[in-house]
C-alpha positions in Angstrom: 6.8 -59.0 -31.6 9.4 -56.7 -30.1 7.9 -53.8 -32.1 4.5 -54.4 -30.5 6.1 -54.4 -27.1 7.9 -51.1 -27.9 4.7 -49.6 -29.2 2.7 -50.5 -26.0 5.5 -49.0 -23.9 5.5 -45.8 -25.9 1.7 -45.6 -25.7 1.7 -46.1 -22.0 4.4 -43.4 -21.5 2.4 -41.0 -23.7 -0.8 -41.7 -21.7 1.0 -41.2 -18.4 2.5 -37.9 -19.7 -1.0 -36.8 -20.9 -2.6 -37.6 -17.6 0.0 -35.6 -15.7 -0.7 -32.6 -18.0 -4.4 -32.9 -17.3 -3.9 -33.2 -13.6 -1.8 -30.1 -13.5 -4.3 -28.3 -15.7 -7.1 -29.2 -13.4 -5.3 -28.4 -10.1 -6.4 -25.1 -8.7 -3.9 -22.2 -9.2 -2.1 -21.1 -6.1 -3.0 -17.5 -5.4 -0.2 -14.9 -5.6 -0.8 -13.2 -2.2 1.9 -10.5 -2.9 0.3 -9.6 -6.2 -3.2 -9.6 -4.8 -2.1 -7.5 -1.8 -0.6 -4.9 -4.2 -4.0 -4.6 -5.9 -6.0 -4.3 -2.7 -7.1 -1.6 -0.3 -8.8 -4.0 2.1 -7.9 -7.6 2.8 -10.2 -9.5 5.2 -11.4 -12.9 6.3 -15.2 -13.0 5.6 -18.2 -15.3 5.3 -20.5 -15.1 2.3 -24.1 -14.4 3.6 -25.9 -14.5 0.3 -25.3 -14.2 -3.4 -27.1 -12.0 -6.0 -28.8 -9.6 -3.6 -26.6 -6.6 -2.5 -27.3 -4.7 0.7 -26.9 -1.3 -1.0 -30.2 0.1 -2.5 -28.4 1.9 -5.3 -26.9 -1.3 -6.6 -29.1 -3.6 -8.7 -29.2 -7.4 -8.0 -26.7 -9.4 -10.1 -25.2 -12.8 -10.1 -21.7 -11.4 -9.5 -22.6 -9.6 -6.3 -22.5 -11.0 -2.8 -23.2 -9.9 0.8 -20.2 -10.8 2.8 -19.6 -10.4 6.6 -16.2 -9.0 7.5 -15.0 -11.3 10.3 -11.4 -10.1 10.6 -9.5 -7.4 8.7 -6.0 -8.5 7.8 -4.8 -5.4 6.0 -6.4 -2.0 5.3 -6.6 1.6 6.4 -7.7 2.5 9.9 -10.8 4.2 8.7 -12.2 0.9 7.5 -11.6 -1.0 10.7 -15.1 0.0 11.8 -16.6 -2.4 9.3 -15.3 -5.4 11.3 -18.4 -7.6 12.0 -20.5 -5.8 9.4 -22.0 -7.0 6.2 -20.7 -5.4 3.0 -21.5 -5.8 -0.7 -18.7 -7.4 -2.8 -18.5 -7.4 -6.6 -17.1 -10.9 -7.1 -14.2 -11.9 -9.2 -15.4 -15.5 -9.3 -18.3 -17.8 -8.1 -19.1 -17.9 -4.5 -21.7 -19.7 -2.3 -23.5 -18.9 1.0 -21.5 -20.0 4.0 -18.2 -19.9 2.2 -15.4 -18.5 4.4 -12.4 -17.1 2.6 -9.9 -14.3 2.6 -11.1 -11.6 0.2 -8.7 -9.2 -1.5 -10.7 -6.0 -2.4 -10.7 -2.4 -3.5 -13.2 0.2 -2.3 -16.0 0.8 -4.7 -18.6 3.0 -3.0 -19.9 4.2 0.3 -23.6 4.2 1.0 -25.7 2.7 3.7 -23.1 -0.1 3.6 -19.6 -0.4 2.0 -19.2 -1.6 -1.6 -16.0 -3.5 -2.6 -14.6 -4.9 -5.8 -12.8 -8.2 -5.3 -9.3 -8.7 -6.9 -9.0 -12.3 -5.8 -9.7 -14.8 -3.0 -8.0 -17.6 -1.1 -8.8 -20.0 1.7 -8.8 -18.6 5.2 -6.2 -19.7 7.8 -3.1 -18.6 9.7 -0.8 -19.3 6.7 -2.4 -16.7 4.5 -2.6 -14.2 7.4 1.2 -14.5 7.6 1.6 -14.2 3.9 -0.5 -11.0 3.8 1.5 -9.5 6.6 4.8 -10.3 4.8 3.5 -8.9 1.6 2.5 -5.6 3.3 6.0 -5.4 4.8 7.6 -5.9 1.5 5.4 -3.4 -0.3 6.1 -0.8 2.5 9.9 -1.5 2.1 9.6 -0.9 -1.7 7.7 2.3 -1.2 10.3 3.5 1.3 13.1 2.6 -1.1 11.5 4.7 -3.8 11.3 7.7 -1.5 14.9 7.3 -0.5 16.0 7.0 -4.1 14.0 10.1 -5.1 15.3 12.2 -2.2 18.3 14.5 -3.0 19.2 14.9 0.7 18.6 12.4 3.5 19.5 13.5 7.1 18.7 12.7 10.7 17.9 15.8 12.8 15.6 17.9 14.8 13.7 21.1 14.1 15.1 23.8 16.3 13.4 26.8 14.9 10.4 27.9 12.7 10.0 31.4 11.2 8.5 33.3 8.3 9.9 32.3 5.0 12.5 34.8 3.7 13.0 35.6 0.0 10.2 33.4 -1.3 7.9 35.0 -3.9 4.3 34.3 -3.1 2.3 31.9 -5.3 -0.9 33.8 -5.6 -4.0 31.7 -6.5 -6.4 29.1 -5.2 -3.7 26.8 -3.9 -1.2 29.2 -2.5 1.0 27.3 0.1 1.7 30.4 2.5 5.2 29.2 3.1 7.1 29.2 6.4 10.5 27.7 7.1 11.9 25.3 9.6 15.5 25.0 10.6 16.7 21.4 11.1 19.7 20.8 13.3 21.4 17.9 11.5 23.4 15.3 13.3 23.9 12.8 10.4 23.9 13.2 6.7 22.9 9.8 5.1 22.6 11.0 1.4 23.7 14.1 -0.5 25.8 16.9 0.8 25.1 19.9 3.2 27.0 23.0 3.9 27.2 23.2 7.7 25.0 21.3 10.1 21.6 23.0 9.4 19.0 22.4 6.6 16.3 25.0 5.9 13.0 23.4 4.9 10.0 25.3 3.5 6.5 24.0 4.6 3.0 25.2 3.9 0.7 26.7 6.4 -2.4 26.7 4.3 -5.3 24.4 5.0 -5.9 23.9 1.3 -6.5 20.3 0.3 -3.8 20.5 -2.3 -1.2 20.5 0.5 -3.0 18.2 3.0 -0.2 15.5 2.7 2.7 17.9 3.3 3.6 18.1 7.0 3.3 21.4 8.8 6.5 21.4 10.9 7.1 22.6 14.4 10.0 22.9 16.9 10.9 19.6 18.4 10.0 17.4 15.4 12.8 14.8 15.2 13.5 12.0 12.8 15.0 11.0 9.4 14.1 13.5 6.7 13.9 12.5 3.0 14.2 16.0 1.4 13.8 17.4 -2.1 15.1 20.8 -3.4 12.5 23.6 -3.1 11.6 25.1 -6.4 10.7 28.4 -4.6 14.1 29.3 -3.1 17.6 28.0 -4.0 19.4 26.2 -1.1 16.2 25.3 0.7 14.3 22.0 0.8 10.8 20.6 1.1 9.3 17.5 2.7 7.2 16.2 -0.3 4.8 14.1 1.8 4.2 13.1 5.5 5.8 9.8 4.6 9.1 11.5 3.9 9.6 12.2 7.6 10.4 9.0 9.4 11.0 8.1 13.1 14.5 7.7 14.4 13.9 3.9 14.7 14.0 3.7 10.9 17.6 5.2 10.8 19.3 1.8 10.3 16.8 0.7 7.6 17.3 4.0 5.7 21.0 3.7 6.0 20.9 0.3 4.3 18.7 1.6 1.6 21.1 4.5 0.9 24.2 2.3 0.9 24.9 1.0 -2.7 
């Protein structure tokens, strides 16, 4: 008799364990907002208007397409803000139904008479996810800043006091010639690297060629924190690789923390 009682006890325990496994397997996965934000160019709260029929004539109807109204943009570039309140076509990552309201994590797909987006993921709308998206974007921005700080050979705080024709620089002839000028930065603090004296000479392009569109064209009075790289065109000079390598004075303390081991 004791053996039967033990058997029943073990069976009940096994069934309880199994039911717990099934319950966990059936529970919906909690979306990783940080990972989804990393994958996305546009994050918005929206309402599904219809499924299967896109609002872009060049796109054929399909079961994995939906027209979604963008109610509120939570994260995305300024140029896409104009789509707030508009209906867009979304290539879905999972099933959706008309009237569903959710936060959509998307990448741009195409521009036509409407906007086409590809969904990376989706989660329920609400203030909690709004805060999570904002926190995720801040973390991503901090990580990107840290990479720029790590890559810079010289990080200084200072102000441009002079611009002039670049001296001793051989012209790069060809389609993407930068047409260099040089700016002199009066440095008041060196955060990373070393500098002889208190001035840094920075080469900058004056061309309107698209190859150089993200490199800032400097002017007297520009002030901030500079994340500089050595210029390959003249020893002892530097370049600002992208516009994001010039940061406002308000970021000084943040950059200082990132430089300090």
